N, C-alpha and C positions, 0 to 999 in steps of 0.2 A: 504492499499500499506505501504509497507515495504523500509526502509530506501536506501536498495540496487538499489530496482526498481528507486524512488524519483532520486538517484544519476545519474541512467543510463537514466532516461527521461531526465533528465539536459545535459548531453552527447549530446545522440540527437539532441536535439534542438539548442548548438551550433553548431554541426557538420549540420545542416541541413544547419544553414543563414553563406553562402560564404561569405559575411563582414567578418566572425571572425577569428583570426588566433585560428590555429591548438593544439597551444600552452597550450590552458587554456583548453579544452576535454582530452588531452594527459594528463595532471597533474594529473585532476583528475577521467583518468582512471589507472594513475598508482598509486592512494588513492584506487579506487577500489579494485586494485589484491592486496594492504598491506592488505586491511580488508578482503579479503578473502581468504589467503596467496598464491595467485598461482606466483613462484616465474618466471614460462615463462611469464605473462605478466607482470610482474612488470620488468624485462627487459627488454622487446620487446617496452614498452612506456618511459624506460630511455632512451633507443640508442636512437629512435624516437627523442626523446626532448633535447638529450645531444648530437648526432651523434653515427656513431661507430668507436669506437676504431679500429685503427688497430691491424690484428689478430682475429676480432670478423666478421665473414660473415655478406653481404651486402646485404639483401634480391634482390628478381627478379624486385619488383618494383621500386627499388632506381637503376637499369642499364638500360643503352641504346646501342644501336651501338654506335661504334665513327667513327670518319673520323679524318685523320691526318693531318691539317694543315701546312706546315712550311713553315717558313720566310729565302729566300737564298737572297742569294747578291752572284755578282762578283765582277770581279776588277774595271769593266767601266759601268756593269748595274747597276742600281739601284734597292733596294731592291723588294721583292715581293713574294706575298703568293704562294705558291701552294701547291695542294694535291699529298699528298703518299698512295698508297694502302695498306693497312693495310697485305695485303695477304703477299705483297711483303717482309715483315721483317720477317726473319728467326729467332732469339733469339729471349725469352720474347714476342712473339705476343700474347701471350691469356695474356698480360698486357696493350695491347693495342686494343685489340677487343673489347672490353667494356667499357663505361664511368661509374662510377659508383659515388652517389653524395653521400658519409660519414655525411655533416654538416648534423646536428641537426635542425629539421622542421622551427625555427625562421630565419635560415641563408636561407634556400629552399625558404621560403615563401619571402625573403627580395629579393632572386635572379629574384627569380619570377616576384613582382615588377618592379625588374633593368629592367628588361626584357621585358615586358608589354610597360611603360616609354618609354626608347627607341627601339620601333616599332622591336627588336629582339627575334628570336622564339630558339636560340640555346643557351647553357652554353657551357665554355672549364675549360679543367684543364693542365696551364702550365706544360710542360714537363721539368723537371731538365735538366738541362747543359750534366748533364752526362751520360744522355741517346743517346746526337745527334750523338755521335759516330756508331749508329744501324742504322742511318738512311740517315747519309752523301753519304753513296757505292750508296745506292737507289737513292737516288737524280739525283748523278749526271749520273747514266745509264739511268733514263727517263729522264732527263733534260738536253743535251749536250747544252755546250756552251762552247767558246774557251773567256779566261779564265775561269774553272771549276765553277761552282755554288758552294756556302757552305752555311749549313745550322747555321743560328745565330740562330735562335730559333723554338719552335714547341711547337703544341698543341691541346691535343684532342678536338674535339666539340661534342656534341651531342646535342639533341632535348627533 
């Protein structure tokens, strides 16, 4: 059995064990990519371990269809969460349609453990306040109130 086969068998054994982190097998696969001088494989494993930087395309399996939840408040109404249909957003709609996970695998695994502990089945990404102006008119059009509702925060939610 060659050293490559031995290394890959070890990785397979670790991947089968669902109690183990994916970080270890990814490090070994990265090493294997370096041994075989496979730059595409090295890039893939590095991105999975460290996360996908801005400008690097996130693979489809790290994307999920998003829903938009907005925290809305008016003068005399307590704040509440309401859902805004993403189809109603005209500008930058493609940025709201999918929620992608750019974090490294250790962070993703921690998020998954936290979700299980808290009984959640969804994760979220808070939207920058600079984008609330895109949501505000839609919020007021869908949820009519007097005085009108104001968006105080928003987040994209995925499962």
